[in-house]
C-alpha positions as CSV (number, residue, x, y, z in Angstrom):
1,X,0.0,0.0,0.0
2,X,2.8,2.5,0.9
3,X,4.5,1.7,-2.3
4,X,1.3,2.3,-4.3
5,X,0.8,5.7,-2.6
6,X,4.3,6.6,-3.5
7,X,3.9,5.6,-7.2
8,X,0.5,7.5,-7.4
9,X,0.6,11.0,-8.8
10,X,-0.5,12.9,-5.7
11,X,0.3,16.5,-4.8
12,X,1.6,15.9,-1.3
13,X,2.7,19.5,-0.7
14,X,-0.5,20.3,1.2
15,X,0.4,20.7,4.8
16,X,-0.6,18.6,7.8
17,X,-2.5,21.7,9.2
18,X,-4.9,21.8,6.2
19,X,-7.6,19.4,4.9
20,X,-4.9,16.8,4.3
21,X,-4.6,16.1,8.0
22,X,-6.4,12.8,7.9
23,X,-4.5,11.6,4.8
24,X,-1.1,12.7,6.2
25,X,-1.7,11.2,9.7
26,X,-3.1,8.0,8.2
27,X,-0.1,7.6,5.9
28,X,2.4,8.3,8.7
29,X,0.7,5.9,11.1
30,X,0.8,3.2,8.3
31,X,4.5,3.7,7.8
32,X,5.3,3.8,11.5
33,X,3.2,0.7,12.2
34,X,5.1,-1.1,9.5
35,X,8.4,-0.2,11.0
36,X,7.3,-1.2,14.5
37,X,5.9,-4.5,13.3
38,X,9.2,-5.4,11.5
39,X,11.3,-4.4,14.6
40,X,9.1,-6.5,16.8
41,X,9.3,-9.4,14.4
42,X,13.1,-9.2,14.5
43,X,13.0,-9.6,18.3
44,X,11.2,-13.0,18.1
45,X,14.0,-15.5,18.6
46,X,12.0,-18.5,17.3
47,X,10.4,-16.8,14.3
48,X,11.8,-19.3,11.8
49,X,10.4,-22.2,13.8
50,X,7.1,-20.5,14.2
51,X,7.0,-19.8,10.5
52,X,7.7,-23.5,9.7
53,X,5.1,-24.6,12.1
54,X,2.5,-22.3,10.5
55,X,3.3,-23.7,7.0
56,X,3.1,-27.3,8.3
57,X,-0.3,-26.6,9.9
58,X,-1.5,-24.9,6.7
59,X,-0.4,-27.8,4.6
60,X,-2.2,-30.3,6.9
61,X,-5.4,-28.3,6.8
62,X,-5.4,-27.5,3.1
63,X,-3.4,-30.3,1.5
64,X,-0.9,-27.8,0.0
65,X,1.7,-25.3,1.2
66,X,0.7,-21.7,1.7
67,X,1.2,-20.0,-1.7
68,X,3.2,-17.1,-0.4
69,X,5.3,-19.1,2.1
70,X,8.6,-18.8,0.1
71,X,8.3,-15.0,-0.1
72,X,7.3,-14.7,3.5
73,X,10.2,-16.9,4.6
74,X,12.6,-14.8,2.6
75,X,11.3,-11.7,4.2
76,X,11.7,-13.2,7.7
77,X,15.4,-14.0,6.9
78,X,16.1,-10.5,5.4
79,X,14.7,-8.7,8.4
80,X,17.3,-10.2,10.8
81,X,18.8,-6.7,10.6
82,X,15.6,-4.7,10.6
83,X,17.0,-1.2,10.3
84,X,19.2,-1.9,7.4
85,X,16.4,-3.6,5.5
86,X,13.8,-1.0,6.4
87,X,16.2,1.7,5.1
88,X,16.4,-0.1,1.8
89,X,12.6,-0.9,1.5
90,X,11.4,2.5,2.5
91,X,13.9,4.5,0.5
92,X,11.4,5.2,-2.3
93,X,9.1,6.7,0.3
94,X,11.6,9.4,1.4
95,X,9.8,12.2,-0.5
96,X,6.4,11.6,1.1
97,X,7.8,11.0,4.5
98,X,9.9,14.2,4.2
99,X,6.8,16.3,3.2
100,X,4.7,14.8,6.0
101,X,7.4,15.4,8.7
102,X,8.2,18.8,7.4
103,X,4.6,19.9,8.0
104,X,5.0,19.1,11.7
105,X,7.5,22.0,12.0
106,X,5.4,24.6,13.7
107,X,3.0,22.1,15.5
108,X,5.7,20.0,17.2
109,X,7.8,23.0,18.3
110,X,4.8,24.8,19.7
111,X,3.6,21.7,21.6
112,X,7.0,20.3,22.9
113,X,7.7,22.9,25.5
114,X,8.3,22.9,29.3
115,X,5.7,23.3,32.0
116,X,7.1,26.8,32.8
117,X,6.4,27.9,29.2
118,X,2.8,26.5,29.5
119,X,2.4,28.4,32.8
120,X,3.7,31.6,31.4
121,X,1.4,31.3,28.4
122,X,-1.5,30.6,30.8
123,X,-2.4,27.4,28.9
124,X,-5.7,25.9,29.7
125,X,-6.6,28.8,32.0
126,X,-10.1,30.3,31.5
127,X,-9.7,32.9,34.3
128,X,-6.4,34.3,33.1
129,X,-8.2,36.8,30.9
130,X,-11.7,37.4,32.3
131,X,-12.6,39.8,29.6
132,X,-12.1,37.0,27.0
133,X,-14.0,34.3,28.9
134,X,-17.1,34.4,26.8
135,X,-15.2,34.5,23.4
136,X,-14.9,31.3,21.6
137,X,-11.4,29.6,21.6
138,X,-10.1,29.4,18.1
139,X,-7.2,27.7,16.3
140,X,-6.1,27.2,12.7
141,X,-4.9,23.7,13.4
142,X,-7.7,22.2,15.4
143,X,-7.1,18.6,14.2
144,X,-3.4,18.9,15.2
145,X,-4.3,20.0,18.7
146,X,-5.4,16.4,19.5
147,X,-2.3,14.9,18.1
148,X,-0.3,13.7,21.1
149,X,3.4,14.3,21.6
150,X,3.9,10.6,22.0
151,X,2.6,10.0,18.4
152,X,4.7,12.8,17.0
153,X,7.9,11.6,18.7
154,X,7.3,8.2,17.2
155,X,6.8,9.7,13.7
156,X,10.0,11.8,13.9
157,X,12.4,9.2,15.5
158,X,11.3,6.1,13.6
159,X,11.1,8.0,10.2
160,X,14.5,9.5,10.6
161,X,16.0,6.2,11.6
162,X,15.0,4.6,8.3
163,X,15.4,7.7,6.1
164,X,18.3,9.5,7.8
165,X,20.2,10.1,4.5
166,X,17.5,12.4,3.2
167,X,15.6,13.7,6.2
168,X,18.6,15.0,8.3
169,X,19.5,17.3,5.4
170,X,16.4,19.4,6.0
171,X,16.9,22.1,8.7
172,X,13.3,21.8,9.9
173,X,13.4,18.1,10.4
174,X,16.9,18.2,11.9
175,X,15.5,20.6,14.5
176,X,12.5,18.3,15.2
177,X,15.0,15.3,15.5
178,X,17.1,17.2,18.0
179,X,14.1,18.2,20.2
180,X,12.7,14.6,20.1
181,X,16.1,13.1,21.2
182,X,16.4,15.6,24.0
183,X,12.8,15.1,25.3
184,X,12.8,11.4,26.1
185,X,14.8,8.2,26.4
186,X,12.4,5.6,24.9
187,X,9.4,5.4,22.7
188,X,6.5,2.9,22.5
189,X,6.5,0.3,19.8
190,X,3.4,-1.7,20.9
191,X,1.8,-1.9,24.3
192,X,4.7,-2.6,26.7
193,X,7.3,-3.1,24.0
194,X,9.6,-0.1,23.8
195,X,12.6,1.1,21.8
196,X,15.6,2.6,23.7
197,X,16.1,5.5,21.4
198,X,19.7,6.7,21.7
199,X,21.2,3.3,21.9
200,X,19.4,2.2,18.8
201,X,20.3,5.4,16.9
202,X,23.9,5.0,17.8
203,X,24.0,1.4,16.6
204,X,22.5,2.5,13.3
205,X,24.7,5.5,12.8
206,X,27.9,3.6,13.7
207,X,27.6,1.6,10.5
208,X,27.3,4.7,8.3
209,X,30.5,6.3,7.0
210,X,31.0,10.1,7.5
211,X,28.5,10.0,10.4
212,X,31.0,10.7,13.1
213,X,29.6,14.2,13.7
214,X,26.0,13.1,13.8
215,X,27.0,10.3,16.1
216,X,28.6,12.8,18.5
217,X,25.4,14.9,18.3
218,X,23.3,11.9,19.3
219,X,25.6,11.4,22.3
220,X,25.2,15.0,23.3
221,X,21.4,14.8,23.0
222,X,21.5,11.7,25.2
223,X,23.4,13.6,27.9
224,X,20.8,16.4,27.7
225,X,17.9,13.9,27.9
226,X,19.4,12.2,30.9
227,X,19.8,15.5,32.8
228,X,16.5,17.2,31.9
229,X,13.8,14.8,30.4
230,X,12.7,13.3,33.8
231,X,12.2,16.8,35.3
232,X,10.4,18.1,32.2
233,X,7.9,15.2,32.2
234,X,7.4,15.4,35.9
235,X,6.7,19.2,35.8
236,X,4.3,18.7,32.9
237,X,2.3,16.1,34.8
238,X,2.2,18.3,37.9
239,X,1.1,21.3,35.8
240,X,-1.6,19.4,34.0
241,X,-3.0,17.8,37.1
242,X,-3.4,21.2,38.8
243,X,-4.7,23.0,35.8
244,X,-7.2,20.3,34.7
245,X,-8.5,20.1,38.3
246,X,-9.1,23.8,38.2
247,X,-10.7,23.6,34.8
248,X,-13.0,20.8,35.8
249,X,-14.2,22.7,38.9
250,X,-14.9,25.9,36.8
251,X,-16.8,24.0,34.1
252,X,-18.8,22.1,36.7
253,X,-19.8,25.4,38.3
254,X,-20.4,27.3,35.0
255,X,-21.6,24.7,32.5
256,X,-22.4,27.5,30.0
257,X,-18.6,27.9,29.4
258,X,-18.7,24.6,27.5
259,X,-20.0,26.5,24.4
260,X,-17.2,29.0,23.8
261,X,-14.5,27.0,25.5
262,X,-15.1,23.6,24.1
263,X,-11.7,23.5,22.5
264,X,-10.1,23.6,26.0
265,X,-12.2,20.8,27.3
266,X,-11.5,18.4,24.4
């Protein structure tokens, strides 16, 4: 499917903030889920035995081997080193992934800030400007307001890992990459399966010639993340707990505010 979308003649220059939000978000989730699936598959030690057992069971049930078994078996073998293979397979998608990530430039930078910045901007506060309390909250990127930082971090880190040759040449994406690496130490692959970010990035970049500078930058970002990320996430949770408690009490007391301030609630 991802290959078909790449081959299709589509004007992908429309930004994430516009009507292409659903298309862009759906495409990025498709690519990221593919990456996560193949990384998880490479972690299964007995995958070859499981594959053989599946084919044997299929043959017993249907009297013949599964038609695509040779192709599936070859894919399982090729993905012993998932990052190298993903880089090769997703190479043709670089242009679309680049356009999609580039459109995150303003959204991610505005959202990925500290609790102090939220506090100074009086985020989620209805009483900060009493004269504006009856005016409707507005935004030009309403769909993006519900896009979590966790999802955007996964998009940025996993996409750059498999398309680093192209994406890191873009100043906007390089800035997103830096912020994502300095914000956390791990990202979710599926449920409780996680990816240790900096360790994985270093293992990938060590095999690329002329990446000594980028490798050192990753180590520097890792040092920053170790020193600041825990505090940043703790302060965010503390701020959100207090602010949302205040918001709930205010809305409960003045239900009519749900009309003009529904954006704050959702």
